[in-house]
C-alpha positions in Angstrom: 30.5 -13.4 -30.6 29.9 -9.7 -31.3 32.1 -7.2 -29.6 31.9 -3.6 -28.6 34.8 -1.3 -27.7 34.3 0.8 -24.5 36.4 3.7 -23.8 37.5 3.9 -20.1 40.4 6.3 -19.7 42.3 8.3 -22.3 44.2 6.0 -24.6 42.8 2.8 -23.0 40.1 0.5 -24.4 38.7 -2.9 -23.6 37.1 -5.4 -25.9 33.8 -6.7 -24.4 30.7 -8.5 -25.5 27.7 -6.4 -26.6 25.1 -5.8 -23.9 22.0 -3.8 -23.3 23.9 -1.2 -21.3 26.6 1.3 -22.2 28.8 -0.4 -19.6 30.1 -4.0 -19.7 29.3 -4.2 -16.0 25.6 -4.7 -15.4 23.3 -5.0 -12.3 20.1 -6.9 -11.8 18.2 -3.7 -10.8 18.5 0.0 -11.4 18.1 0.8 -7.6 18.7 -1.5 -4.6 17.5 -1.5 -1.0 20.0 -1.5 1.8 19.7 -5.3 2.4 19.2 -6.3 -1.2 21.0 -9.1 -3.1 23.0 -7.5 -5.9 23.5 -9.7 -9.0 26.5 -8.6 -11.0 27.3 -9.4 -14.7 30.5 -8.5 -16.6 30.6 -9.0 -20.3 34.3 -9.8 -21.0 34.8 -12.3 -23.9 38.6 -11.6 -23.9 38.8 -13.4 -20.6 37.2 -16.6 -22.0 40.6 -18.3 -21.8 39.4 -21.8 -22.4 36.3 -22.5 -24.6 35.9 -25.9 -22.9 36.2 -24.7 -19.3 34.3 -22.3 -17.0 36.7 -19.4 -16.5 36.9 -16.9 -13.6 37.8 -13.3 -13.4 38.9 -11.4 -10.3 41.6 -13.9 -9.2 44.8 -12.3 -10.6 46.4 -8.9 -10.7 45.4 -8.7 -14.4 41.7 -9.0 -13.8 41.0 -7.5 -10.4 37.4 -6.8 -9.3 36.4 -4.6 -6.4 32.8 -4.2 -5.0 32.3 -1.2 -2.9 29.6 0.7 -0.9 30.2 3.9 1.1 33.3 3.3 3.2 33.4 -0.4 2.5 34.9 -2.6 -0.2 35.9 -6.2 -0.9 37.9 -7.9 -3.6 35.7 -10.2 -5.6 35.7 -12.9 -8.3 33.1 -13.8 -10.8 32.5 -17.1 -12.6 31.7 -17.6 -16.3 28.0 -18.5 -16.9 29.0 -21.5 -19.0 31.9 -22.8 -21.2 32.8 -20.3 -23.9 30.2 -17.6 -23.0 32.6 -14.8 -22.0 29.9 -13.6 -19.5 30.9 -13.6 -15.8 28.4 -13.4 -13.0 27.9 -13.6 -9.2 26.2 -11.7 -6.4 26.9 -9.7 -3.3 24.5 -9.4 -0.4 24.0 -6.0 1.2 23.7 -6.1 5.0 22.5 -2.6 5.9 23.8 -0.5 8.8 22.2 -1.2 12.3 23.5 2.1 13.6 21.0 4.0 11.4 18.0 2.9 13.5 19.9 2.2 16.8 18.4 0.2 19.6 14.8 0.8 18.5 15.4 -1.1 15.2 13.5 -0.9 12.0 10.4 -2.3 13.7 10.5 -0.4 17.0 11.4 -3.6 18.8 15.1 -3.8 18.3 15.3 -5.7 15.0 18.1 -4.5 12.7 20.1 -5.7 9.8 23.5 -7.3 10.6 25.8 -4.8 8.9 28.5 -7.5 8.5 31.3 -7.3 6.0 33.1 -10.3 4.5 36.7 -11.1 5.3 38.2 -12.1 2.0 41.5 -14.0 1.7 42.5 -13.2 -0.9 39.1 -12.7 -2.7 35.4 -13.4 -2.0 32.9 -14.5 -4.5 31.1 -15.4 -6.6 28.2 -15.6 -4.1 29.5 -15.3 -0.6 30.3 -11.5 -0.3 28.7 -9.3 2.3 28.8 -5.5 2.3 27.3 -3.0 4.8 25.3 -0.2 3.3 23.3 2.9 4.4 19.8 3.9 3.6 21.2 6.4 1.0 24.2 4.9 -0.6 25.5 3.3 -3.8 27.2 0.2 -4.9 30.2 0.3 -7.3 31.8 -2.5 -9.2 35.3 -1.8 -10.5 37.0 -4.2 -13.0 40.7 -3.6 -13.4 42.3 -5.4 -16.3 45.8 -5.4 -17.9 47.0 -3.5 -14.9 45.7 0.0 -14.2 43.1 -0.1 -17.0 39.7 0.1 -15.2 36.0 0.0 -16.1 33.4 0.8 -13.5 29.6 0.9 -13.0 27.5 2.0 -10.1 23.9 1.7 -8.9 22.1 3.7 -6.2 21.0 2.3 -2.9 17.9 3.9 -1.4 15.2 3.2 1.2 11.6 2.9 -0.1 8.2 4.1 1.0 6.2 1.0 2.0 2.6 0.3 1.2 -0.2 -1.5 3.0 -3.4 -3.0 1.6 -6.1 -5.5 2.3 -6.5 -8.2 -0.4 -10.2 -7.6 -0.5 -12.4 -4.5 0.0 -14.6 -6.5 2.4 -14.7 -9.8 4.2 -17.6 -11.9 5.5 -18.1 -12.1 9.2 -16.3 -15.1 10.9 -13.8 -15.3 8.0 -10.1 -14.7 7.5 -8.9 -11.3 6.2 -5.5 -10.9 4.7 -3.5 -7.7 5.0 -0.3 -7.2 2.8 2.6 -4.8 3.4 5.2 -4.3 0.7 8.5 -2.8 1.8 11.9 -4.1 0.5 13.6 -2.3 3.4 12.2 -4.9 5.8 13.7 -7.8 3.8 16.6 -7.8 6.2 17.9 -11.3 5.3 17.6 -12.4 1.6 18.2 -16.0 2.6 15.4 -16.1 5.3 11.8 -15.3 5.8 11.6 -12.1 7.8 8.8 -11.1 10.2 7.6 -8.0 12.1 4.4 -6.9 13.9 1.9 -4.3 12.9 -1.4 -2.9 14.3 -4.9 -3.9 13.3 -8.1 -2.7 14.9 -11.9 -2.4 14.2 -14.7 0.1 15.0 -15.8 -2.4 17.7 -12.3 -2.8 19.2 -10.2 0.3 18.9 -7.4 -1.3 20.9 -7.1 -4.0 18.3 -4.3 -6.6 18.0 -0.6 -6.9 17.2 -0.5 -8.9 13.9 2.6 -10.8 12.8 3.5 -10.0 9.2 5.4 -12.9 7.6 7.4 -12.5 4.3 5.9 -14.5 1.5 9.3 -16.0 0.7 13.0 -15.3 1.1 14.0 -12.0 -0.5 10.4 -10.9 -1.7 10.0 -7.8 0.6 6.2 -8.7 0.6 4.7 -9.5 3.9 1.2 -10.9 4.7 -0.8 -11.5 7.9 -4.1 -13.2 8.5 -6.8 -11.7 10.8 -9.7 -13.9 12.0 -12.8 -11.7 12.2 -15.1 -12.8 15.0 -18.4 -11.4 16.3 -18.7 -13.6 19.3 -15.2 -13.6 20.9 -12.9 -11.0 22.3 -9.8 -10.0 20.4 -6.8 -12.1 21.1 -3.7 -13.2 19.1 -4.7 -12.8 15.5 -8.4 -12.8 16.3 -10.2 -9.5 16.0 -13.6 -8.7 17.4 -15.9 -7.0 14.9 -19.5 -6.0 14.4 -21.2 -6.2 11.0 -20.3 -3.1 9.0 -17.2 -2.3 11.0 -14.3 -0.7 9.3 -11.1 -2.7 10.0 -7.9 -0.8 9.8 -4.3 -2.0 9.4 -1.4 0.3 10.2 2.2 0.2 9.1 4.8 2.6 10.5 7.6 2.9 7.9 10.8 4.0 9.6 13.1 3.6 6.6 12.2 6.5 4.3 14.0 7.8 1.3 15.4 11.4 0.9 14.5 14.1 1.8 13.5 12.2 5.0 16.1 11.6 7.7 16.8 8.2 9.3 14.9 9.3 12.4 11.7 10.1 10.4 8.8 7.7 10.2 5.5 7.6 8.2 2.2 6.1 9.4 0.4 4.3 6.5 -3.1 2.8 6.9 -5.5 0.7 4.8 -9.1 -0.3 5.5 -11.5 -3.0 4.7 -15.1 -3.7 5.8 -16.3 -6.6 8.0 -19.5 -8.0 6.5 -21.3 -7.2 3.3 -20.7 -3.8 1.8 -23.8 -1.9 0.9 -23.3 0.9 -1.7 -23.7 4.3 -0.1 -27.0 5.1 -1.8 -28.5 1.8 -0.8 -27.8 1.9 2.9 -31.3 3.3 3.4 -34.3 2.7 1.2 -36.7 5.7 0.8 -40.0 4.9 -1.0 -43.7 5.6 -1.2 -43.4 9.4 -1.2 -46.8 11.1 -1.0 -48.8 14.1 0.2 -51.4 13.5 2.9 -53.6 15.7 5.1 -53.8 15.7 8.9 -55.9 12.5 8.8 -53.4 10.6 6.6 -55.6 10.9 3.5 -53.6 11.0 0.2 -54.1 14.3 -1.6 -53.9 15.0 -5.4 -54.3 18.7 -5.0 -53.8 21.1 -2.1 -55.6 24.2 -1.1 -53.9 27.5 0.0 -53.4 27.6 3.8 -54.1 23.8 4.1 -51.7 22.0 6.4 -50.1 19.0 4.7 -47.5 16.3 5.4 -44.8 15.3 2.9 -44.1 11.7 3.9 -42.3 8.5 2.8 -41.2 5.1 4.1 -37.5 4.8 5.2 -35.9 1.4 5.8 -32.5 0.8 7.3 -30.8 -1.8 5.0 -27.7 -2.1 7.2 -27.0 -4.9 9.7 -26.3 -2.2 12.3 -27.9 0.9 13.7 -28.1 3.8 11.3 -28.2 7.5 12.3 -30.1 9.6 9.8 -31.4 13.1 9.0 -34.7 13.2 7.0 -35.0 16.5 5.1 -37.9 17.9 3.1 -37.3 20.9 0.7 -40.1 22.6 -1.2 -39.4 24.9 -4.1 -41.7 27.0 -6.3 -41.8 26.9 -10.1 -38.9 29.4 -10.2 -36.6 27.1 -8.2 -36.8 29.2 -5.1 -36.9 27.3 -1.8 -40.0 28.2 0.2 -39.6 25.6 2.9 -36.8 23.5 4.4 -37.3 21.3 7.4 -35.8 18.1 8.9 -35.9 15.6 11.6 -33.0 13.4 12.9 -32.9 10.0 14.5 -31.5 6.5 14.4 -32.9 3.2 13.1 -32.0 -0.3 14.2 -31.1 -2.9 11.6 -33.9 -3.5 9.0 -36.2 -1.1 10.8 -38.8 0.8 8.6 -40.1 4.2 9.7 -42.9 6.3 8.1 -41.5 9.8 8.3 -42.9 13.2 7.3 -42.6 16.9 7.6 -45.4 19.4 7.5 -45.9 22.4 5.1 -48.5 25.1 4.9 -48.7 26.7 1.4 -49.7 30.4 1.4 -49.8 31.0 -2.4 -51.3 29.0 -5.3 -49.0 27.5 -7.8 -47.0 24.4 -8.8 -44.4 23.3 -6.3 -41.7 20.6 -6.1 -41.0 18.7 -2.9 -37.7 16.8 -2.5 -37.1 14.2 0.2 -33.5 13.6 1.3 -32.1 11.0 3.7 -28.6 11.9 4.9 -26.3 10.6 7.6 -26.7 13.8 9.5 -27.2 17.5 9.0 -23.5 18.1 9.5 -22.5 15.1 7.4 -24.7 15.4 4.3 -23.7 12.0 2.8 -26.8 10.6 1.0 -28.0 7.2 2.3 -30.6 6.9 -0.5 -31.5 8.7 -3.8 -33.8 11.7 -3.2 -37.5 11.4 -3.9 -39.3 14.1 -5.9 -43.0 15.0 -5.7 -45.1 17.6 -7.6 -47.6 19.6 -5.5 -50.5 21.6 -7.1 -51.8 24.3 -4.8 -55.0 26.1 -5.7 
């Protein structure tokens, strides 16, 4: 087996197996959360005492192992991964610190990590060690061999900023919608499936519901909840009342935030989906059949100076809900200068078609361009349909 020599203190060396790290002590992650499971590996072929047996380290004064977090430490032992490997492994479970969040808990309802520490007599391990840890902390493994010769390695412990998302951008009415929250800090028990509640509401029910988020498996830190979208029933349990086209919002309040935040800080994170079929913004309203007509409704090819005309089109609400709108008509001369701008506002019920128009009185002969816009409102100029363009010859 290949060996590397690692310098530890002046005049002291240790012969250890080659690894992917500059230290013979390795961790399963670069950074851990405060309730993570920390897998530890030590490459030490010189402690492979019997090639036919599974050896241990950390059990004598010549191979002491100590695992520590801030203000806490336990003696530990690791077990060889197989006969004659010279690689020793085990894991320690971090248990957080309930005092950081106090009686409100990480979920605002009193839920906290245990913060327990193992009592070891004389050592713990290779898998039954528990160590408290803070939201900003570190874990250190110290391997003392041949008396007073020590090699160590450390990894940071840090809280994370959570995320929330819907698994689809829209859901049919009377279907199940799934929201997912990812936050390793809420994985309070790596051996169990953790749960907490979050808020979900719709445009039709701003009060919404409390949705139970359930971890997808032990130690995943990924939580999912299912919302039943209903148009007929009131909100109750995990059932949410919606109307077609509603925006449905899920909210997660993250109370375990990394530096520079303090333990008392919290961050409100939201994600949205749509109940019903999503219609692209420029297809929410159909604007068509743009034309120039006189006062009797007759279509005009040419217009006379000082002749009152109407610039009209058909406008159809494609949504399955009422749609407010602003209908604007802009007329520009052949130099691109606006000579007329007028509008009307209103609202259309689902699938309603209106024939809309605005009047204009040309005072000078020439070639003009009329543009028809349909917006959400004058103050909210989001286009509901592509603009229509008409050429007007005035003689």
